[in-house]
N, C-alpha and C positions, 0 to 999 in steps of 0.2 A: 770177859774184857771189865778192869777195872772202872769205877765208876768215878768221873771227873769229881775235883774238889775245884771249889771258888780259889781264885789265886788275884787279892787285893794287890794292885799295880800302885806303887807309890807316884806322886807327881816331881818334876826335878828332879834334880843327879839321884835322890835315891831309887829312882826308875833301874838302876842297873841292878838294883840287889835281886831282881825278878830272874835274873838273868842264868842261876844255877837253875832254877822251877824249870826254865821256857828251857833250857838245855835237855832237861829228865823230858820233858814232855814229849819232846823232838825225839828219843827213844822209840815212841808208840807206845811206852808201859805204864806212863806216869801223867792222865791229861790230868789239865787245867781248865778254868772260864774265870778267863780276866777279866777285870771290872778295875772302875776308878775307886784306887782307897779312901778318897772323900766323902764317897757314896754310901747309899747304905747297902750292902750286899742284896746282890737282885736275887727275885723270887725265882726258881729255874720251875721248868711244864715238868711237869712226872715223867719217867719216861723209866724203861726197861734196860739196864746197862748190859743186857746179854745183845739186846740188839745195835749195839754202836759200831762202827767198822772197825776192823780189824788197824792196829796202827793208831786207829785216833790218838789227839795230839791237844787238840784247843778247839772250845767252842767260844767261837766271836762275836761279839752281839754285832748288828746289822744297826744303821744308823737310825731307823725305824722313821722314816720317811711314809710310809705306806702303813697306816694302820701302828700295833704294835710291834716291840721291837723282838725281834730275835735271833737264835744264836744259829750259827750254821756251823757244822761238823766237818771239822778239817783232818787231815789225816796228817802224820808224820811228812809223809810221801807229798802230798798235794804242796805244803808249806814249804817246805826244802829244794823240791824242784821250779817252785816261782823264786824265791832266792837266789839258786843256782843261773836259771835261764836271765834274771834280770841281771846279776853279773856279766854273764856272757854276750847279750846286749849292748852293755853300756862298755864292754872294752876288757873288762877283768874285775880283779879280786878290789876292793880299794875299802878307805877307813871314810867310815857315817857320821851326821852332824843329826843327829834325834830331833830336830824341831817339831815332832808333832807327839801327842797325847801316847803314850807309850800302852794302853788298851785297847785303842783304836786300831784293825790290821796296818793302817798303812802305819804306823810307830812299830808294832808288834814286827811286821815284814823289817824295817832294818835292823833292829835288835836280830835277829835271826841271819841277815845277811852278815851280822859281824860276827855270829857265831860262824857263820859258814866259812866265813874268811880267816878266821882265827886272831880278832883284833875286838876293843873293845871301842863301843861308838865315843862322842864325844854328845853330852847333854846339853841342850838350850833349857834353860829353866824357864815354865813356861807360867809358873804362879804368881808373876807379877804382869801377867799381858806380854804378849808379842812386840817387842822394839827392834828396830831395826840399829838400833846401839850394840844391844846384846845378842843379836845374831853375829852382827862383823867381831866381838869379841869372844862368842865360842869359835866362830869361823877358823879363826886365830891361832886357837886350841888345838885344831884337829892334825893329828901327824898319819904319819905314811910309812908304812914297814916294809921290806922289799918282797914279802908277798904280799903285801896289797896298798900298791905305788900310787894310787887312785883316790882322789877324794868326790864323795858324794852326800847329798844332802835329798829329802822330800819335803814338797811344802804344798799350802792347799794356795789358789790362787789370790786369796786376800793378804796371805803373805808375802810371796810375790810381788802383789802391786804395793805393798808397804816400803821393800826395800828398797824397786826401781826409783819410789819417789824421796830418796836417801842418798846422796852421794857415796856416804859409807858402806851402805848395801849395798849399791849398786857394785862395789869394787869387794865386797866380801865375796856377793856371786859369780862374781868374775875369776876369782882362784878354786872352783867347784869343775870338777870332770864333766860334772852332769847333774843337774837341778830336776831334779821330778816334780811334775805339777800335778795333782789331783785329789779327788775328793769332790769336786762341784768342775762343773764347765767355765776354762779359760776365755775368757771374752779374745777376741781376736785383734782387740786391742792392744792387750795387754801382752798376747803373746808377741805383738810384732815388736812392739819397746821392748820387751825381753830381751831377742833375739838382734836387734840394733844397737843392744848396750853391748853384746859381745857373751851375753850368757848360755851356757849348752843347755839349753830350755829343753825337756821329755816329755809332754804332753801325754801321763798314762790315764788308763780308763779301767776299771776294776771295781768289783767290790769284796764284802767280806765272804760270800758265795763264792769268790775266785781265787781266796787266799792272795786278796791285793792286786796291785794294776795288774793286768794279763796282756794291754794291748797299749804298743808304746808309740806315738806319733802315726796311730794308724795300722799299724799293722802288729798280726798278732805274736807273744811269745813264740819260740818253736816249739812249747810245749801245750800251743793256745791251739783251737780253731774257731771257726765262725761263723755265723748265715744270718741272713736276715728270714722272718718266715713270712708269712702272707698279711701277716699284719704293721709288717715292719720293725717288730720285735728285734731285739738285736741278742741272740743265741749265741752264749759261750760254753765251746766244749773244751775237752782236756784234761791234761793230767793233774792239775792246779782245782780244779771244780769241785767243792764240799757234796758229803753225801746227804747234803737234806739239811734238814733244823731240828736241834734236838727237842725232844718231845714234843713235834708237830707235826704227825702222819699226812694228814689233811695240806696240808700248804706244804709239804714236801712233794708231795705226790703231783699238786699244780704247777709247779716248778720246776722239778729237776726230772732226769728220767737219764738211761742207758739205753744205749744203741745195739746193732747185735754187734759190733766188735766190742762192744762193754766198754766204748767210752761214753764217759758221764758228761750229760748235758743241762744248763742251767739256761731258763728263760727268763732274761731282763724286764723288769719295767722301762727301758729307753728304748727309745724308739733311733731308730738309723739310716744310712743307704751305706753302700760300699761303691765306692766310683770307680772308674774305667780304670787306673792303675792299682786296682786291690786295696786301698787304703778306706778302711771304715770311718766315718762321719756319722757321731752320735748327733743326733735333729733334737733329743728332748728328753722329757720321760710323757710316758704314756697318761699319767695322770694328772699331770699340767695341761693337756693340751686345752687350749679355750676356745668354746664351739660359743660362737656370737651371729645371732642372726643367721645361723643355719649354715655357718662358714667353721672351717677348724684353722685356729691360727695356733704353730708350734709355736710356744714362747721365745725359746733359745732362739729363732731367726729374730723375733723383733728384736730381743737384747742386745743381738750383733749388729744389725744397723744402729741402733743405739751409739754402741760402742763407737762404732764406726763414724758416724758420722754428726755425731752432737760434743764436739769434743769439749764442753763443759762441762760434762756429764763424768764422774767417779767410776762411781757403781750403778750395776742400773739388775735390776730384778724383773721378770713384766707376769704378769697373772691375772685369771679371770676373777672380777667379783659382780655378786647377782645386779642383774636389770632390769626389768620392768616390761623394757622397751623390745631389748635383745637378748634377752636370755642371761647372757654375760655379756661384759663389757671390757676388753681390753687395759689393762691397768698399767702404768708405769712408776713402778718404785725407786727414785735413783738418790742417789748423795751428790752434791756438787762440789767441785776443785774448791769453787769460791763460797763458804757457807750464807755468804749475803746477797749471793744471785738469787735470781726467780727464775724460775722455768715452768710453763703451762701448758698445759694440754694439745692448743692452740700453734705454738713454737713446735712441740714434737711435730702434730701432724702438716705443720708448715713444710718444717723441714724433709722430715722421710715422705713426703707424696711423692709419687711416683718410682720412689725407691721399693718402698711396700706396695703390698695391693692394700687397697683400699679398707677391707675387711680385719686387715694385721696396724690400723694405725691406730696409735692408742689414743682413747679417747679421756681418759683420766692420766693425771699426775700426781702422786704423793710425794714430797722432796722429805726427806727424813737424815736426821746427821748422822747415824750409820745405818747398815744396814742387817737386822739380828740375823743370829747365826746358830747353829747348831751341830751338837756332832761335831767329827775335825773339818768345819770350815766353811759348813754347807749351808748356805740362804735359807733360814728358818720360814720356811712360806705359809704356813699356819698365821706364825704370829705376824705378818707382814699381812696379811690377811685384813686378820682384825685390825689392824690399825685403818687400813685402805677402808673398810669398810666403816672404821668411823669417823673418816671424811667424808664420807657420802652424803 
């Protein structure tokens, strides 16, 4: 097996310069390790090339939400299976607008889907930040072809929210046959706003370890399987699952397995349940669960209640902060639609009383100008926790 080489991925329109490298990697004979070109080359864990899987194509970094970032070993077959299944579920091949960093799995999948469709994606230049005006201009440049007659894009919830706040953004969203949203939990209120505005929204769930989104609107892709284990962890299996982590045999053994039918499985750090209609509901991350006064509180449940019942809140992240009496206390970090307004814990508890169990009612509120983010648009809970603790 050929050892993987580092592949710096430029930001902006120059991201398209990696398409030949990506195409070569997807032959399974020229593997690469993508990383953001503006950052220092990553330190790669020692590994034996002979132990890499057949057809190995990409070692894609995880978002590093728990511990150090890892690199998922994805074969060409896994990456292309995901791309092909996505087009199948969405209704056919299409032309894509790349609005995410191209070194993350979601951005790499936009490039891969474009390659499989025989198209070149339009790139939204994110170097100056994400704006609705820039998105609208880029959306106007997406051209269709006879072989790819549909228009697609992929976003994170923060981007979706900004677009819905701008008339030009809403108009641009309405031109797409499908708008995928993932990378972080999408608040129910935001989902409802998008659907009411006529956006062809698809909520995705997946990660680097599954070659990107593999569950769409609660339903697994045709090449994906799923179940919930006894600890409520979501287990994902099928053709898109990685073959472990590069140079991390112990972490690989903890998270990945292969059953007697040779199906690969990945145990996520997300908790969830499956509804009676077979749809997956993601309840939140296992390591985010708050234990307050001996009671377990899932932050996502509290976040959803705030989004539904406290309309002056623009964004909310709920987390546990140390408390001498309760062990941890429920803290809501929020941004407000009116930056001059005020919101207290007493306000939230009053509004949410009877909606949430008493243990889940926030005892602290921290109002922030913006929610710190990391990776592909995920809330930076470590940074938020530092701010919350500083306000104690």
